[in-house]
C-alpha positions as CSV (number, residue, x, y, z in Angstrom):
1,X,33.9,-51.0,39.3
2,X,31.4,-52.6,42.3
3,X,28.9,-50.0,41.7
4,X,28.7,-50.7,38.4
5,X,28.7,-54.4,38.7
6,X,25.6,-53.7,41.6
7,X,23.8,-51.3,39.7
8,X,23.6,-53.6,36.8
9,X,22.8,-56.6,38.3
10,X,19.5,-54.9,40.4
11,X,19.5,-54.5,43.6
12,X,19.8,-57.8,46.2
13,X,16.7,-56.6,48.4
14,X,14.9,-56.5,45.0
15,X,12.5,-54.4,42.7
16,X,9.5,-55.4,45.2
17,X,10.6,-55.0,48.1
18,X,11.4,-51.2,46.9
19,X,8.4,-50.8,45.9
20,X,6.6,-51.4,48.9
21,X,8.6,-48.9,50.6
22,X,7.4,-46.3,48.6
23,X,4.5,-47.4,46.8
24,X,1.7,-44.6,47.6
25,X,-0.9,-45.0,50.7
26,X,-3.9,-46.1,48.7
27,X,-1.6,-49.4,47.1
28,X,0.5,-50.4,49.7
29,X,-0.1,-53.4,51.5
30,X,-3.0,-53.2,54.2
31,X,-3.2,-49.7,53.8
32,X,-6.3,-48.9,52.0
33,X,-5.6,-45.0,51.9
34,X,-4.8,-44.8,55.2
35,X,-2.0,-43.4,57.1
36,X,0.9,-45.9,57.5
37,X,2.7,-46.7,60.3
38,X,6.4,-44.7,60.9
39,X,9.6,-46.3,62.3
40,X,10.1,-42.7,64.0
41,X,8.9,-39.5,63.9
42,X,11.9,-36.7,63.7
43,X,12.4,-33.0,63.8
44,X,11.6,-31.4,60.2
45,X,15.1,-29.5,60.8
46,X,16.7,-32.5,61.0
47,X,15.9,-33.8,57.5
48,X,17.9,-32.9,54.5
49,X,17.0,-33.2,51.2
50,X,18.7,-35.5,48.3
51,X,21.3,-33.4,46.7
52,X,20.9,-36.4,43.4
53,X,17.4,-35.9,43.5
54,X,16.1,-36.6,39.9
55,X,13.0,-34.5,40.0
56,X,14.3,-30.5,40.3
57,X,10.7,-28.8,39.9
58,X,8.4,-28.0,42.1
59,X,5.7,-25.9,41.3
60,X,4.1,-23.4,43.7
61,X,0.5,-24.4,43.3
62,X,1.4,-28.1,43.4
63,X,3.5,-27.4,46.6
64,X,0.1,-25.4,48.3
65,X,-2.3,-27.7,47.3
66,X,-0.5,-30.8,49.2
67,X,0.7,-28.5,52.1
68,X,-3.7,-27.9,52.7
69,X,-4.2,-31.8,52.2
70,X,-1.5,-32.3,54.8
71,X,-3.2,-29.9,57.1
72,X,-6.5,-31.5,56.8
73,X,-5.3,-35.6,56.8
74,X,-1.6,-35.3,57.9
75,X,0.7,-37.0,56.0
76,X,-0.5,-40.3,55.1
77,X,2.9,-41.9,53.6
78,X,6.2,-41.4,56.2
79,X,9.1,-40.6,54.6
80,X,11.6,-42.8,53.7
81,X,14.9,-41.5,55.0
82,X,18.5,-43.0,55.4
83,X,21.6,-41.7,57.8
84,X,23.2,-38.3,56.2
85,X,26.5,-39.9,55.3
86,X,27.8,-36.8,55.4
87,X,26.0,-35.4,59.1
88,X,25.2,-38.4,61.1
89,X,22.6,-36.0,63.3
90,X,20.3,-35.6,60.5
91,X,18.6,-37.6,58.3
92,X,18.7,-37.4,54.2
93,X,15.4,-38.0,52.0
94,X,15.3,-40.6,49.8
95,X,11.6,-40.5,48.7
96,X,9.2,-37.7,49.7
97,X,11.4,-34.3,49.4
98,X,7.6,-33.1,47.8
99,X,5.8,-34.1,50.7
100,X,8.9,-32.9,52.8
101,X,8.8,-28.8,51.2
102,X,5.0,-28.9,51.8
103,X,5.3,-29.9,55.3
104,X,7.2,-27.0,55.5
105,X,4.4,-24.8,53.8
106,X,2.4,-26.3,56.6
107,X,4.4,-25.4,58.9
108,X,4.8,-29.0,60.8
109,X,7.0,-29.4,63.1
110,X,7.9,-33.2,63.0
111,X,7.5,-35.5,60.1
112,X,6.8,-39.5,60.1
113,X,9.6,-41.0,58.6
114,X,11.0,-44.6,57.7
115,X,14.3,-45.3,58.1
116,X,16.5,-47.4,55.9
117,X,20.1,-48.2,55.6
118,X,20.0,-47.6,51.8
119,X,23.5,-47.4,49.4
120,X,23.6,-44.3,47.3
121,X,22.8,-46.9,44.1
122,X,19.8,-47.9,45.8
123,X,18.6,-43.8,46.9
124,X,19.1,-43.0,43.3
125,X,16.7,-45.9,42.3
126,X,13.6,-45.5,44.9
127,X,14.4,-41.6,43.4
128,X,13.5,-42.5,40.3
129,X,10.8,-45.1,41.2
130,X,8.9,-42.3,43.1
131,X,9.2,-39.9,40.2
132,X,7.5,-42.5,37.6
133,X,4.5,-43.0,39.8
134,X,3.5,-39.5,40.1
135,X,0.8,-38.7,38.1
136,X,1.8,-35.2,36.6
137,X,4.7,-36.7,34.8
138,X,4.5,-36.0,31.2
139,X,5.7,-38.7,28.9
140,X,8.8,-37.6,28.3
141,X,9.7,-37.5,31.8
142,X,8.1,-41.2,32.3
143,X,10.0,-42.8,29.6
144,X,13.2,-41.3,30.9
145,X,12.6,-42.7,34.0
146,X,11.9,-46.2,32.5
147,X,15.3,-45.7,30.6
148,X,17.3,-45.2,33.3
149,X,16.1,-47.8,35.4
150,X,17.1,-50.3,32.4
151,X,20.1,-49.0,31.4
152,X,21.5,-47.9,35.0
153,X,19.8,-51.0,36.9
154,X,19.4,-53.7,34.8
155,X,15.5,-53.9,34.7
156,X,13.9,-55.5,32.0
157,X,10.5,-53.9,30.5
158,X,8.4,-57.3,31.8
159,X,10.1,-56.5,35.0
160,X,9.1,-53.1,35.7
161,X,5.7,-53.6,33.7
162,X,4.8,-56.4,36.7
163,X,6.5,-54.1,40.1
164,X,4.8,-50.7,38.3
165,X,1.5,-52.3,38.2
166,X,2.0,-50.9,34.1
167,X,1.4,-53.1,31.0
168,X,4.6,-53.9,29.0
169,X,3.1,-51.9,26.0
170,X,2.5,-48.9,27.9
171,X,6.2,-48.7,28.9
172,X,7.6,-49.4,25.5
173,X,5.2,-47.3,23.4
174,X,6.6,-44.7,25.8
175,X,10.6,-45.2,25.2
176,X,10.0,-45.5,21.8
177,X,9.3,-41.4,22.2
178,X,12.8,-41.1,23.4
179,X,13.6,-41.9,19.2
180,X,12.3,-38.6,18.3
181,X,14.5,-35.2,18.1
182,X,14.7,-33.1,21.0
183,X,13.0,-30.0,19.6
184,X,9.8,-32.4,19.5
185,X,10.5,-33.8,22.9
186,X,10.6,-29.9,24.1
187,X,7.0,-29.7,22.5
188,X,5.8,-33.1,24.2
189,X,7.3,-31.7,27.4
190,X,5.4,-28.2,27.0
191,X,2.1,-30.0,26.1
192,X,1.9,-28.9,22.7
193,X,1.7,-31.9,21.4
194,X,0.3,-35.2,23.1
195,X,1.7,-38.8,23.3
196,X,-0.3,-39.7,20.4
197,X,1.1,-36.8,18.3
198,X,3.8,-38.1,18.7
199,X,3.8,-41.6,18.1
200,X,2.5,-40.7,14.7
201,X,5.7,-38.7,14.0
202,X,8.4,-41.7,15.4
203,X,8.1,-43.4,11.8
204,X,8.6,-40.6,9.8
205,X,11.6,-38.5,8.2
206,X,10.6,-35.3,9.3
207,X,9.6,-35.2,12.1
208,X,10.5,-31.7,13.4
209,X,9.2,-30.1,10.1
210,X,5.6,-32.5,10.8
211,X,5.2,-30.8,14.7
212,X,5.7,-27.6,13.7
213,X,3.0,-28.1,11.4
214,X,1.2,-30.1,13.7
215,X,1.3,-27.2,16.4
216,X,0.8,-24.2,13.8
217,X,-2.6,-26.1,12.3
218,X,-4.1,-27.7,15.6
219,X,-4.0,-30.8,13.9
220,X,-5.4,-33.9,16.3
221,X,-4.0,-37.2,16.3
222,X,-5.9,-38.8,13.6
223,X,-5.3,-36.0,11.3
224,X,-1.5,-36.5,12.9
225,X,-1.7,-40.1,11.7
226,X,-2.8,-39.3,8.3
227,X,-0.1,-36.3,7.7
228,X,2.8,-38.9,8.2
229,X,1.2,-41.3,6.0
230,X,1.1,-39.5,2.7
231,X,3.4,-40.2,0.1
232,X,6.6,-39.0,-0.4
233,X,7.2,-36.7,-3.1
234,X,9.8,-38.0,-5.4
235,X,12.6,-34.8,-4.4
236,X,11.7,-36.1,-0.9
237,X,12.9,-39.5,-1.6
238,X,15.7,-38.2,-3.3
239,X,16.9,-36.0,-0.2
240,X,16.8,-39.1,2.3
241,X,18.6,-41.5,-0.3
242,X,21.1,-39.0,-0.5
243,X,21.2,-38.3,3.0
244,X,21.9,-42.3,3.4
245,X,24.8,-42.0,1.4
246,X,28.1,-41.3,3.0
247,X,30.3,-38.0,1.5
248,X,33.1,-40.5,-0.7
249,X,29.8,-42.3,-2.3
250,X,28.5,-38.6,-3.1
251,X,31.6,-37.5,-4.3
252,X,32.3,-40.7,-6.5
253,X,28.9,-39.8,-8.2
254,X,29.7,-36.1,-9.0
255,X,32.9,-37.3,-10.3
256,X,31.7,-40.2,-12.5
257,X,28.5,-37.3,-13.6
258,X,31.0,-34.7,-14.8
259,X,32.9,-37.5,-16.5
260,X,30.3,-38.9,-18.1
261,X,28.5,-36.0,-18.6
262,X,25.3,-37.8,-17.6
263,X,23.5,-38.4,-14.1
264,X,25.6,-41.0,-12.4
265,X,24.2,-42.9,-9.3
266,X,25.6,-45.3,-7.2
267,X,23.8,-47.8,-4.6
268,X,25.6,-50.0,-2.0
269,X,23.4,-53.2,-1.9
270,X,25.0,-55.2,0.7
271,X,27.5,-55.7,3.4
272,X,30.1,-57.6,1.4
273,X,30.5,-54.2,-0.7
274,X,28.0,-55.2,-3.5
275,X,25.6,-52.8,-5.7
276,X,25.0,-51.7,-8.5
277,X,26.2,-48.4,-10.7
278,X,22.8,-46.8,-13.0
279,X,23.7,-43.9,-16.0
280,X,20.6,-42.2,-16.7
281,X,20.5,-41.2,-20.4
282,X,18.5,-39.1,-22.5
283,X,18.9,-40.1,-25.4
284,X,20.0,-42.7,-28.2
285,X,23.2,-40.1,-28.6
286,X,23.8,-40.6,-25.3
287,X,23.0,-44.3,-25.1
288,X,25.6,-44.6,-28.3
289,X,28.2,-42.6,-25.9
290,X,28.1,-44.8,-22.9
291,X,28.2,-48.1,-25.3
292,X,31.7,-46.7,-27.1
293,X,33.0,-45.8,-23.2
294,X,32.1,-49.1,-22.1
295,X,33.5,-51.1,-25.3
296,X,37.0,-49.0,-25.0
297,X,37.5,-49.9,-21.4
């Protein structure tokens, strides 16, 4: 319970203070892209990865490129670590696992670190913050990071926008993408559609079907927007209306239609239970039947 309360209130240390630790060298105060000073240099074998690291995929090419940069320029930004709670003789990575992996490829023996006294919740928050700053994030990963920071730690869009140097509209638009079905989000993760394509599909009734058309036909964002705005056919409107009705209402419609031998539609209008019953007749004889039934009721 205490951890939950702490998470929802946000960290006492403050999001801005955490950002100062994980900001890239070019953004960190007073660095201007040069090497940041570290608290201590630690043997690389005494550093362990975070078992709860949100990022699970590290591509070989990405690590090899970073290793080449480290060989050329050194480690510009120290790793953020804490004392390993399971092994006091070692350190656990809070932020910088990618640098740690690349340093091993570069055959470095020691790494500069900043030692911080972070709780498990603070450690998770910093890991998420570091991840949403990565340039190679796909839109779904970035949106998920923002959602985690808001849901788990109680941060607002305004706060995240201010501290992460993003516009609020950027954060809001990305998070709206999470409303899409999982199959559409997978196309976005794989790069088969762009964030622009995905935004155009959010308000449609059949985003999965339209997304498949976008991929199959190689549509541009503008073409996708036009496709999403096409008027619905009568059959499409009927299916949407039917889907919105609960099973009991549809069953009652079918019973009344069978009894009247005419098409009966029930429309609920308000939360107070009000609505209307529509009986469709095809000729005057059927209208006479309706009148007789209602008169004898």
